[in-house]
Biopython code that builds the backbone (N, CA, C, O; Angstrom):
import numpy as np
from Bio.PDB.StructureBuilder import StructureBuilder

atoms = [
    (1, "MET", "N", (316.006, 241.449, 110.034)),
    (1, "MET", "CA", (315.586, 240.247, 110.559)),
    (1, "MET", "C", (314.109, 240.446, 111.035)),
    (1, "MET", "O", (313.867, 241.347, 111.838)),
    (2, "PRO", "N", (313.334, 239.815, 110.669)),
    (2, "PRO", "CA", (311.595, 239.950, 110.903)),
    (2, "PRO", "C", (311.353, 239.855, 112.524)),
    (2, "PRO", "O", (312.147, 239.128, 113.120)),
    (3, "MET", "N", (310.521, 240.395, 113.163)),
    (3, "MET", "CA", (310.144, 239.895, 114.361)),
    (3, "MET", "C", (308.939, 238.863, 114.258)),
    (3, "MET", "O", (308.166, 238.795, 113.303)),
    (4, "ASP", "N", (308.906, 238.038, 115.448)),
    (4, "ASP", "CA", (307.835, 237.122, 115.495)),
    (4, "ASP", "C", (306.716, 237.773, 116.642)),
    (4, "ASP", "O", (306.937, 238.301, 117.732)),
    (5, "ALA", "N", (305.437, 237.507, 115.928)),
    (5, "ALA", "CA", (304.738, 238.121, 116.945)),
    (5, "ALA", "C", (304.353, 237.686, 118.358)),
    (5, "ALA", "O", (303.464, 238.216, 119.025)),
    (6, "ASN", "N", (305.064, 236.736, 118.713)),
    (6, "ASN", "CA", (305.192, 236.260, 120.082)),
    (6, "ASN", "C", (306.384, 237.260, 120.868)),
    (6, "ASN", "O", (306.439, 237.730, 122.004)),
    (7, "GLU", "N", (307.006, 237.310, 120.058)),
    (7, "GLU", "CA", (308.153, 238.445, 120.795)),
    (7, "GLU", "C", (307.622, 239.737, 121.032)),
    (7, "GLU", "O", (307.763, 240.287, 122.125)),
    (8, "ILE", "N", (306.941, 240.330, 119.957)),
    (8, "ILE", "CA", (306.258, 241.857, 120.206)),
    (8, "ILE", "C", (305.166, 241.396, 121.597)),
    (8, "ILE", "O", (305.297, 242.136, 122.573)),
    (9, "GLU", "N", (304.362, 240.510, 121.710)),
    (9, "GLU", "CA", (303.652, 240.465, 122.829)),
    (9, "GLU", "C", (304.128, 240.249, 124.116)),
    (9, "GLU", "O", (303.573, 240.442, 125.197)),
    (10, "ARG", "N", (305.445, 239.740, 123.800)),
    (10, "ARG", "CA", (306.367, 239.235, 125.020)),
    (10, "ARG", "C", (306.976, 240.709, 125.593)),
    (10, "ARG", "O", (307.018, 241.098, 126.761)),
    (11, "LEU", "N", (307.285, 241.169, 124.762)),
    (11, "LEU", "CA", (307.994, 242.810, 125.007)),
    (11, "LEU", "C", (306.701, 243.638, 125.453)),
    (11, "LEU", "O", (306.931, 244.417, 126.378)),
    (12, "ILE", "N", (305.454, 243.624, 125.002)),
    (12, "ILE", "CA", (304.604, 244.512, 125.579)),
    (12, "ILE", "C", (304.136, 244.160, 126.868)),
    (12, "ILE", "O", (303.997, 245.031, 127.727)),
    (13, "LYS", "N", (303.859, 242.877, 127.105)),
    (13, "LYS", "CA", (303.809, 242.201, 128.694)),
    (13, "LYS", "C", (304.499, 242.514, 129.657)),
    (13, "LYS", "O", (304.074, 242.753, 130.787)),
    (14, "THR", "N", (305.804, 242.544, 129.239)),
    (14, "THR", "CA", (306.902, 242.575, 130.325)),
    (14, "THR", "C", (306.780, 243.943, 130.743)),
    (14, "THR", "O", (306.864, 244.183, 131.948)),
    (15, "ALA", "N", (306.554, 245.079, 129.741)),
    (15, "ALA", "CA", (306.410, 246.246, 130.292)),
    (15, "ALA", "C", (305.104, 246.532, 130.725)),
    (15, "ALA", "O", (305.025, 247.439, 131.555)),
    (16, "LEU", "N", (304.050, 245.985, 130.371)),
    (16, "LEU", "CA", (302.648, 246.251, 131.061)),
    (16, "LEU", "C", (302.148, 244.767, 131.228)),
    (16, "LEU", "O", (301.534, 244.108, 130.388)),
    (17, "PRO", "N", (302.500, 244.420, 132.358)),
    (17, "PRO", "CA", (302.149, 242.918, 132.898)),
    (17, "PRO", "C", (300.594, 242.745, 133.075)),
    (17, "PRO", "O", (300.211, 241.578, 133.162)),
    (18, "ASP", "N", (299.508, 243.880, 133.151)),
    (18, "ASP", "CA", (298.404, 243.662, 133.437)),
    (18, "ASP", "C", (297.617, 243.841, 131.735)),
    (18, "ASP", "O", (296.400, 243.771, 131.558)),
    (19, "ALA", "N", (298.467, 244.036, 130.820)),
    (19, "ALA", "CA", (297.736, 244.314, 129.544)),
    (19, "ALA", "C", (297.572, 242.786, 128.738)),
    (19, "ALA", "O", (298.362, 241.848, 128.644)),
    (20, "LYS", "N", (296.185, 242.983, 128.207)),
    (20, "LYS", "CA", (295.705, 241.888, 127.353)),
    (20, "LYS", "C", (296.288, 242.314, 125.855)),
    (20, "LYS", "O", (296.143, 243.444, 125.389)),
    (21, "VAL", "N", (296.874, 241.380, 125.272)),
    (21, "VAL", "CA", (297.678, 242.045, 123.921)),
    (21, "VAL", "C", (297.293, 240.764, 122.996)),
    (21, "VAL", "O", (297.742, 239.622, 123.093)),
    (22, "GLU", "N", (296.247, 241.317, 121.983)),
    (22, "GLU", "CA", (296.314, 240.601, 120.542)),
    (22, "GLU", "C", (297.165, 241.080, 119.614)),
    (22, "GLU", "O", (297.276, 242.299, 119.477)),
    (23, "ILE", "N", (297.872, 240.222, 118.859)),
    (23, "ILE", "CA", (298.712, 240.612, 117.631)),
    (23, "ILE", "C", (298.520, 239.574, 116.581)),
    (23, "ILE", "O", (298.459, 238.349, 116.685)),
    (24, "LYS", "N", (298.424, 240.520, 115.329)),
    (24, "LYS", "CA", (298.037, 239.963, 114.053)),
    (24, "LYS", "C", (299.037, 240.368, 113.200)),
    (24, "LYS", "O", (299.373, 241.542, 113.046)),
    (25, "ASP", "N", (299.597, 239.259, 112.552)),
    (25, "ASP", "CA", (300.650, 239.731, 111.181)),
    (25, "ASP", "C", (299.867, 239.974, 109.865)),
    (25, "ASP", "O", (299.608, 239.024, 109.127)),
    (26, "LEU", "N", (299.523, 241.125, 109.594)),
    (26, "LEU", "CA", (298.985, 241.573, 108.469)),
    (26, "LEU", "C", (299.423, 241.336, 107.062)),
    (26, "LEU", "O", (298.660, 241.533, 106.116)),
    (27, "ALA", "N", (300.747, 240.879, 106.910)),
    (27, "ALA", "CA", (300.900, 240.770, 105.489)),
    (27, "ALA", "C", (301.543, 239.119, 105.493)),
    (27, "ALA", "O", (301.696, 238.541, 104.416)),
    (28, "GLY", "N", (301.846, 238.534, 106.628)),
    (28, "GLY", "CA", (302.655, 237.472, 106.286)),
    (28, "GLY", "C", (303.917, 237.383, 106.501)),
    (28, "GLY", "O", (304.466, 236.299, 106.700)),
    (29, "ASP", "N", (304.476, 238.399, 106.488)),
    (29, "ASP", "CA", (305.880, 238.782, 106.139)),
    (29, "ASP", "C", (306.991, 238.998, 107.400)),
    (29, "ASP", "O", (308.216, 239.102, 107.344)),
    (30, "GLY", "N", (306.020, 239.025, 108.623)),
    (30, "GLY", "CA", (307.090, 239.180, 109.831)),
    (30, "GLY", "C", (307.484, 240.772, 109.933)),
    (30, "GLY", "O", (308.416, 241.031, 110.695)),
    (31, "ASP", "N", (306.896, 241.800, 109.276)),
    (31, "ASP", "CA", (307.249, 243.008, 109.202)),
    (31, "ASP", "C", (305.964, 244.016, 109.477)),
    (31, "ASP", "O", (306.171, 245.152, 109.903)),
    (32, "HIS", "N", (304.741, 243.575, 109.233)),
    (32, "HIS", "CA", (303.697, 244.396, 109.114)),
    (32, "HIS", "C", (302.600, 243.816, 110.205)),
    (32, "HIS", "O", (301.821, 242.888, 109.988)),
    (33, "PHE", "N", (302.727, 244.622, 111.507)),
    (33, "PHE", "CA", (301.611, 243.561, 112.526)),
    (33, "PHE", "C", (300.605, 244.837, 112.583)),
    (33, "PHE", "O", (300.751, 245.973, 112.132)),
    (34, "ALA", "N", (299.552, 244.253, 113.287)),
    (34, "ALA", "CA", (298.488, 245.137, 113.931)),
    (34, "ALA", "C", (298.393, 244.338, 115.349)),
    (34, "ALA", "O", (298.482, 243.125, 115.536)),
    (35, "ALA", "N", (298.165, 245.493, 116.389)),
    (35, "ALA", "CA", (298.531, 245.211, 117.798)),
    (35, "ALA", "C", (297.260, 245.710, 118.562)),
    (35, "ALA", "O", (297.105, 246.916, 118.376)),
    (36, "HIS", "N", (296.381, 245.198, 119.301)),
    (36, "HIS", "CA", (295.322, 245.732, 120.153)),
    (36, "HIS", "C", (295.817, 245.405, 121.619)),
    (36, "HIS", "O", (296.028, 244.246, 121.974)),
    (37, "VAL", "N", (296.013, 246.654, 122.568)),
    (37, "VAL", "CA", (296.552, 246.625, 123.694)),
    (37, "VAL", "C", (295.564, 247.108, 124.325)),
    (37, "VAL", "O", (295.199, 248.242, 124.015)),
    (38, "VAL", "N", (294.825, 246.345, 125.438)),
    (38, "VAL", "CA", (293.802, 246.823, 126.509)),
    (38, "VAL", "C", (294.705, 246.631, 127.905)),
    (38, "VAL", "O", (295.209, 245.543, 128.187)),
    (39, "SER", "N", (294.837, 247.728, 128.677)),
    (39, "SER", "CA", (295.373, 247.957, 129.688)),
    (39, "SER", "C", (294.760, 248.673, 130.844)),
    (39, "SER", "O", (294.395, 249.816, 130.567)),
    (40, "PRO", "N", (294.545, 248.262, 132.139)),
    (40, "PRO", "CA", (293.954, 249.276, 133.210)),
    (40, "PRO", "C", (295.079, 250.543, 132.896)),
    (40, "PRO", "O", (294.636, 251.648, 132.583)),
    (41, "SER", "N", (296.378, 250.340, 132.988)),
    (41, "SER", "CA", (297.626, 250.976, 132.770)),
    (41, "SER", "C", (297.225, 252.535, 132.046)),
    (41, "SER", "O", (297.593, 253.615, 132.510)),
    (42, "PHE", "N", (296.581, 252.394, 131.097)),
    (42, "PHE", "CA", (296.132, 253.215, 130.176)),
    (42, "PHE", "C", (295.089, 254.378, 131.049)),
    (42, "PHE", "O", (295.148, 255.565, 130.730)),
    (43, "ALA", "N", (294.363, 254.018, 131.906)),
    (43, "ALA", "CA", (293.566, 254.868, 132.608)),
    (43, "ALA", "C", (294.161, 256.372, 132.734)),
    (43, "ALA", "O", (295.254, 256.602, 133.250)),
    (44, "GLY", "N", (293.328, 257.337, 132.213)),
    (44, "GLY", "CA", (293.622, 258.899, 132.597)),
    (44, "GLY", "C", (294.801, 259.306, 131.711)),
    (44, "GLY", "O", (295.410, 260.366, 131.852)),
    (45, "LYS", "N", (295.078, 258.362, 130.772)),
    (45, "LYS", "CA", (296.117, 258.889, 129.634)),
    (45, "LYS", "C", (295.430, 259.010, 128.340)),
    (45, "LYS", "O", (294.452, 258.367, 127.961)),
    (46, "THR", "N", (296.238, 260.146, 127.566)),
    (46, "THR", "CA", (295.734, 260.194, 126.209)),
    (46, "THR", "C", (295.963, 259.085, 125.224)),
    (46, "THR", "O", (296.805, 258.216, 125.448)),
    (47, "ARG", "N", (295.220, 259.099, 124.125)),
    (47, "ARG", "CA", (295.687, 258.114, 123.014)),
    (47, "ARG", "C", (297.300, 257.951, 122.796)),
    (47, "ARG", "O", (298.035, 256.978, 122.967)),
    (48, "VAL", "N", (297.543, 259.186, 122.383)),
    (48, "VAL", "CA", (298.919, 259.474, 122.226)),
    (48, "VAL", "C", (299.884, 259.024, 123.424)),
    (48, "VAL", "O", (301.007, 258.679, 123.058)),
    (49, "GLN", "N", (299.663, 258.982, 124.576)),
    (49, "GLN", "CA", (300.432, 258.603, 125.666)),
    (49, "GLN", "C", (300.321, 256.926, 125.946)),
    (49, "GLN", "O", (301.196, 256.212, 126.438)),
    (50, "GLN", "N", (299.239, 256.606, 125.571)),
    (50, "GLN", "CA", (298.909, 254.948, 125.381)),
    (50, "GLN", "C", (299.803, 254.487, 124.622)),
    (50, "GLN", "O", (300.561, 253.572, 124.948)),
    (51, "HIS", "N", (299.811, 255.198, 123.291)),
    (51, "HIS", "CA", (300.714, 254.618, 122.258)),
    (51, "HIS", "C", (302.116, 254.598, 122.434)),
    (51, "HIS", "O", (302.813, 253.680, 122.002)),
    (52, "LYS", "N", (302.707, 255.902, 123.259)),
    (52, "LYS", "CA", (303.831, 255.698, 123.801)),
    (52, "LYS", "C", (304.398, 254.776, 124.675)),
    (52, "LYS", "O", (305.567, 254.413, 124.806)),
    (53, "MET", "N", (303.186, 254.399, 125.359)),
    (53, "MET", "CA", (303.685, 253.279, 126.483)),
    (53, "MET", "C", (304.200, 252.084, 125.657)),
    (53, "MET", "O", (305.278, 251.550, 125.916)),
    (54, "VAL", "N", (303.309, 251.636, 124.545)),
    (54, "VAL", "CA", (303.436, 250.458, 123.958)),
    (54, "VAL", "C", (304.748, 250.655, 123.206)),
    (54, "VAL", "O", (305.700, 249.902, 123.410)),
    (55, "TYR", "N", (304.804, 251.672, 122.334)),
    (55, "TYR", "CA", (306.413, 252.077, 121.867)),
    (55, "TYR", "C", (307.552, 251.796, 122.408)),
    (55, "TYR", "O", (308.446, 251.031, 122.047)),
    (56, "ASP", "N", (307.415, 252.681, 123.570)),
    (56, "ASP", "CA", (308.481, 252.246, 124.584)),
    (56, "ASP", "C", (308.808, 251.037, 125.018)),
    (56, "ASP", "O", (309.976, 250.801, 125.330)),
    (57, "ALA", "N", (307.676, 249.932, 125.118)),
    (57, "ALA", "CA", (308.017, 248.621, 125.488)),
    (57, "ALA", "C", (308.616, 247.915, 124.415)),
    (57, "ALA", "O", (309.186, 246.836, 124.577)),
    (58, "LEU", "N", (308.508, 248.475, 123.354)),
    (58, "LEU", "CA", (308.951, 247.558, 122.118)),
    (58, "LEU", "C", (310.484, 248.348, 122.093)),
    (58, "LEU", "O", (311.006, 248.349, 120.978)),
    (59, "GLY", "N", (311.016, 248.806, 122.843)),
    (59, "GLY", "CA", (312.751, 249.115, 122.935)),
    (59, "GLY", "C", (313.227, 249.648, 121.743)),
    (59, "GLY", "O", (314.341, 249.266, 121.383)),
    (60, "GLY", "N", (312.521, 250.591, 120.928)),
    (60, "GLY", "CA", (313.226, 251.110, 119.730)),
    (60, "GLY", "C", (313.291, 250.235, 118.728)),
    (60, "GLY", "O", (314.117, 250.556, 117.873)),
    (61, "ARG", "N", (312.716, 249.246, 118.528)),
    (61, "ARG", "CA", (312.567, 247.997, 117.523)),
    (61, "ARG", "C", (311.528, 248.616, 116.402)),
    (61, "ARG", "O", (311.416, 247.989, 115.349)),
    (62, "MET", "N", (310.788, 249.786, 116.582)),
    (62, "MET", "CA", (309.882, 250.315, 115.561)),
    (62, "MET", "C", (310.732, 250.922, 114.416)),
    (62, "MET", "O", (311.746, 251.554, 114.712)),
    (63, "GLY", "N", (310.384, 250.767, 113.188)),
    (63, "GLY", "CA", (311.151, 251.548, 112.301)),
    (63, "GLY", "C", (312.505, 250.656, 112.186)),
    (63, "GLY", "O", (313.243, 251.236, 111.390)),
    (64, "GLY", "N", (313.041, 249.616, 112.612)),
    (64, "GLY", "CA", (314.239, 249.043, 112.539)),
    (64, "GLY", "C", (313.563, 247.420, 112.287)),
    (64, "GLY", "O", (312.996, 247.091, 111.245)),
    (65, "THR", "N", (313.730, 246.684, 113.261)),
    (65, "THR", "CA", (313.160, 245.348, 113.321)),
    (65, "THR", "C", (311.973, 245.293, 113.208)),
    (65, "THR", "O", (311.704, 244.181, 112.753)),
    (66, "LEU", "N", (310.932, 245.973, 113.392)),
    (66, "LEU", "CA", (309.760, 245.988, 113.149)),
    (66, "LEU", "C", (309.339, 247.233, 112.394)),
    (66, "LEU", "O", (309.380, 248.366, 112.875)),
    (67, "HIS", "N", (308.862, 246.877, 110.962)),
    (67, "HIS", "CA", (308.984, 248.026, 110.059)),
    (67, "HIS", "C", (307.107, 248.783, 110.497)),
    (67, "HIS", "O", (306.969, 250.007, 110.490)),
    (68, "ALA", "N", (306.116, 248.027, 110.766)),
    (68, "ALA", "CA", (305.148, 248.729, 110.752)),
    (68, "ALA", "C", (304.229, 248.036, 111.789)),
    (68, "ALA", "O", (304.158, 246.808, 111.852)),
    (69, "LEU", "N", (303.507, 248.890, 112.626)),
    (69, "LEU", "CA", (302.597, 248.231, 113.554)),
    (69, "LEU", "C", (301.334, 249.137, 113.646)),
    (69, "LEU", "O", (301.458, 250.266, 114.120)),
    (70, "ALA", "N", (300.028, 248.654, 113.178)),
    (70, "ALA", "CA", (298.847, 249.342, 113.102)),
    (70, "ALA", "C", (298.260, 249.390, 114.842)),
    (70, "ALA", "O", (297.555, 248.441, 115.186)),
    (71, "LEU", "N", (298.501, 250.258, 115.663)),
    (71, "LEU", "CA", (298.244, 249.940, 116.958)),
    (71, "LEU", "C", (296.915, 250.331, 117.500)),
    (71, "LEU", "O", (296.709, 251.531, 117.317)),
    (72, "THR", "N", (296.076, 249.795, 118.027)),
    (72, "THR", "CA", (294.946, 250.370, 118.908)),
    (72, "THR", "C", (295.069, 250.233, 120.369)),
    (72, "THR", "O", (295.739, 249.268, 120.737)),
    (73, "THR", "N", (294.557, 251.004, 121.298)),
    (73, "THR", "CA", (294.613, 250.628, 122.665)),
    (73, "THR", "C", (293.235, 250.995, 123.227)),
    (73, "THR", "O", (292.345, 251.654, 122.691)),
    (74, "ALA", "N", (293.267, 250.455, 124.343)),
    (74, "ALA", "CA", (291.877, 250.677, 125.306)),
    (74, "ALA", "C", (292.065, 250.398, 127.025)),
    (74, "ALA", "O", (292.841, 249.684, 127.660)),
    (75, "VAL", "N", (291.144, 251.170, 127.358)),
    (75, "VAL", "CA", (291.407, 250.883, 129.005)),
    (75, "VAL", "C", (290.554, 249.790, 129.356)),
    (75, "VAL", "O", (289.413, 249.869, 128.902)),
    (76, "ALA", "N", (290.840, 248.746, 130.083)),
    (76, "ALA", "CA", (290.289, 247.772, 130.535)),
    (76, "ALA", "C", (289.361, 247.837, 131.627)),
    (76, "ALA", "O", (288.829, 246.809, 132.047)),
]
sb = StructureBuilder()
sb.init_structure("model")
sb.init_model(0)
sb.init_chain("A")
sb.init_seg("    ")
for serial, (resi, resn, name, xyz) in enumerate(atoms, 1):
    if name == "N":
        sb.init_residue(resn, " ", resi, " ")
    sb.init_atom(name, np.array(xyz, "f"), 0.0, 1.0, " ", f" {name:<3s}", serial, name[0])
structure = sb.get_structure()
């Protein structure tokens, strides 16, 4: 069952309450999304660490319920 963009945003904001999150459904199929996440919590962290924080927020849904996520992160 595909994920909803609002659910992805909710999961990320639950884990990173200070984040600004933009989600786009790339293919209109609920399986391929792009996310841009901006958070002060990313300060001092590498890009890999930032991405891990977002993936952790998704609670293991990557590769299962959520097939693909093109992720960009930035420090607020």
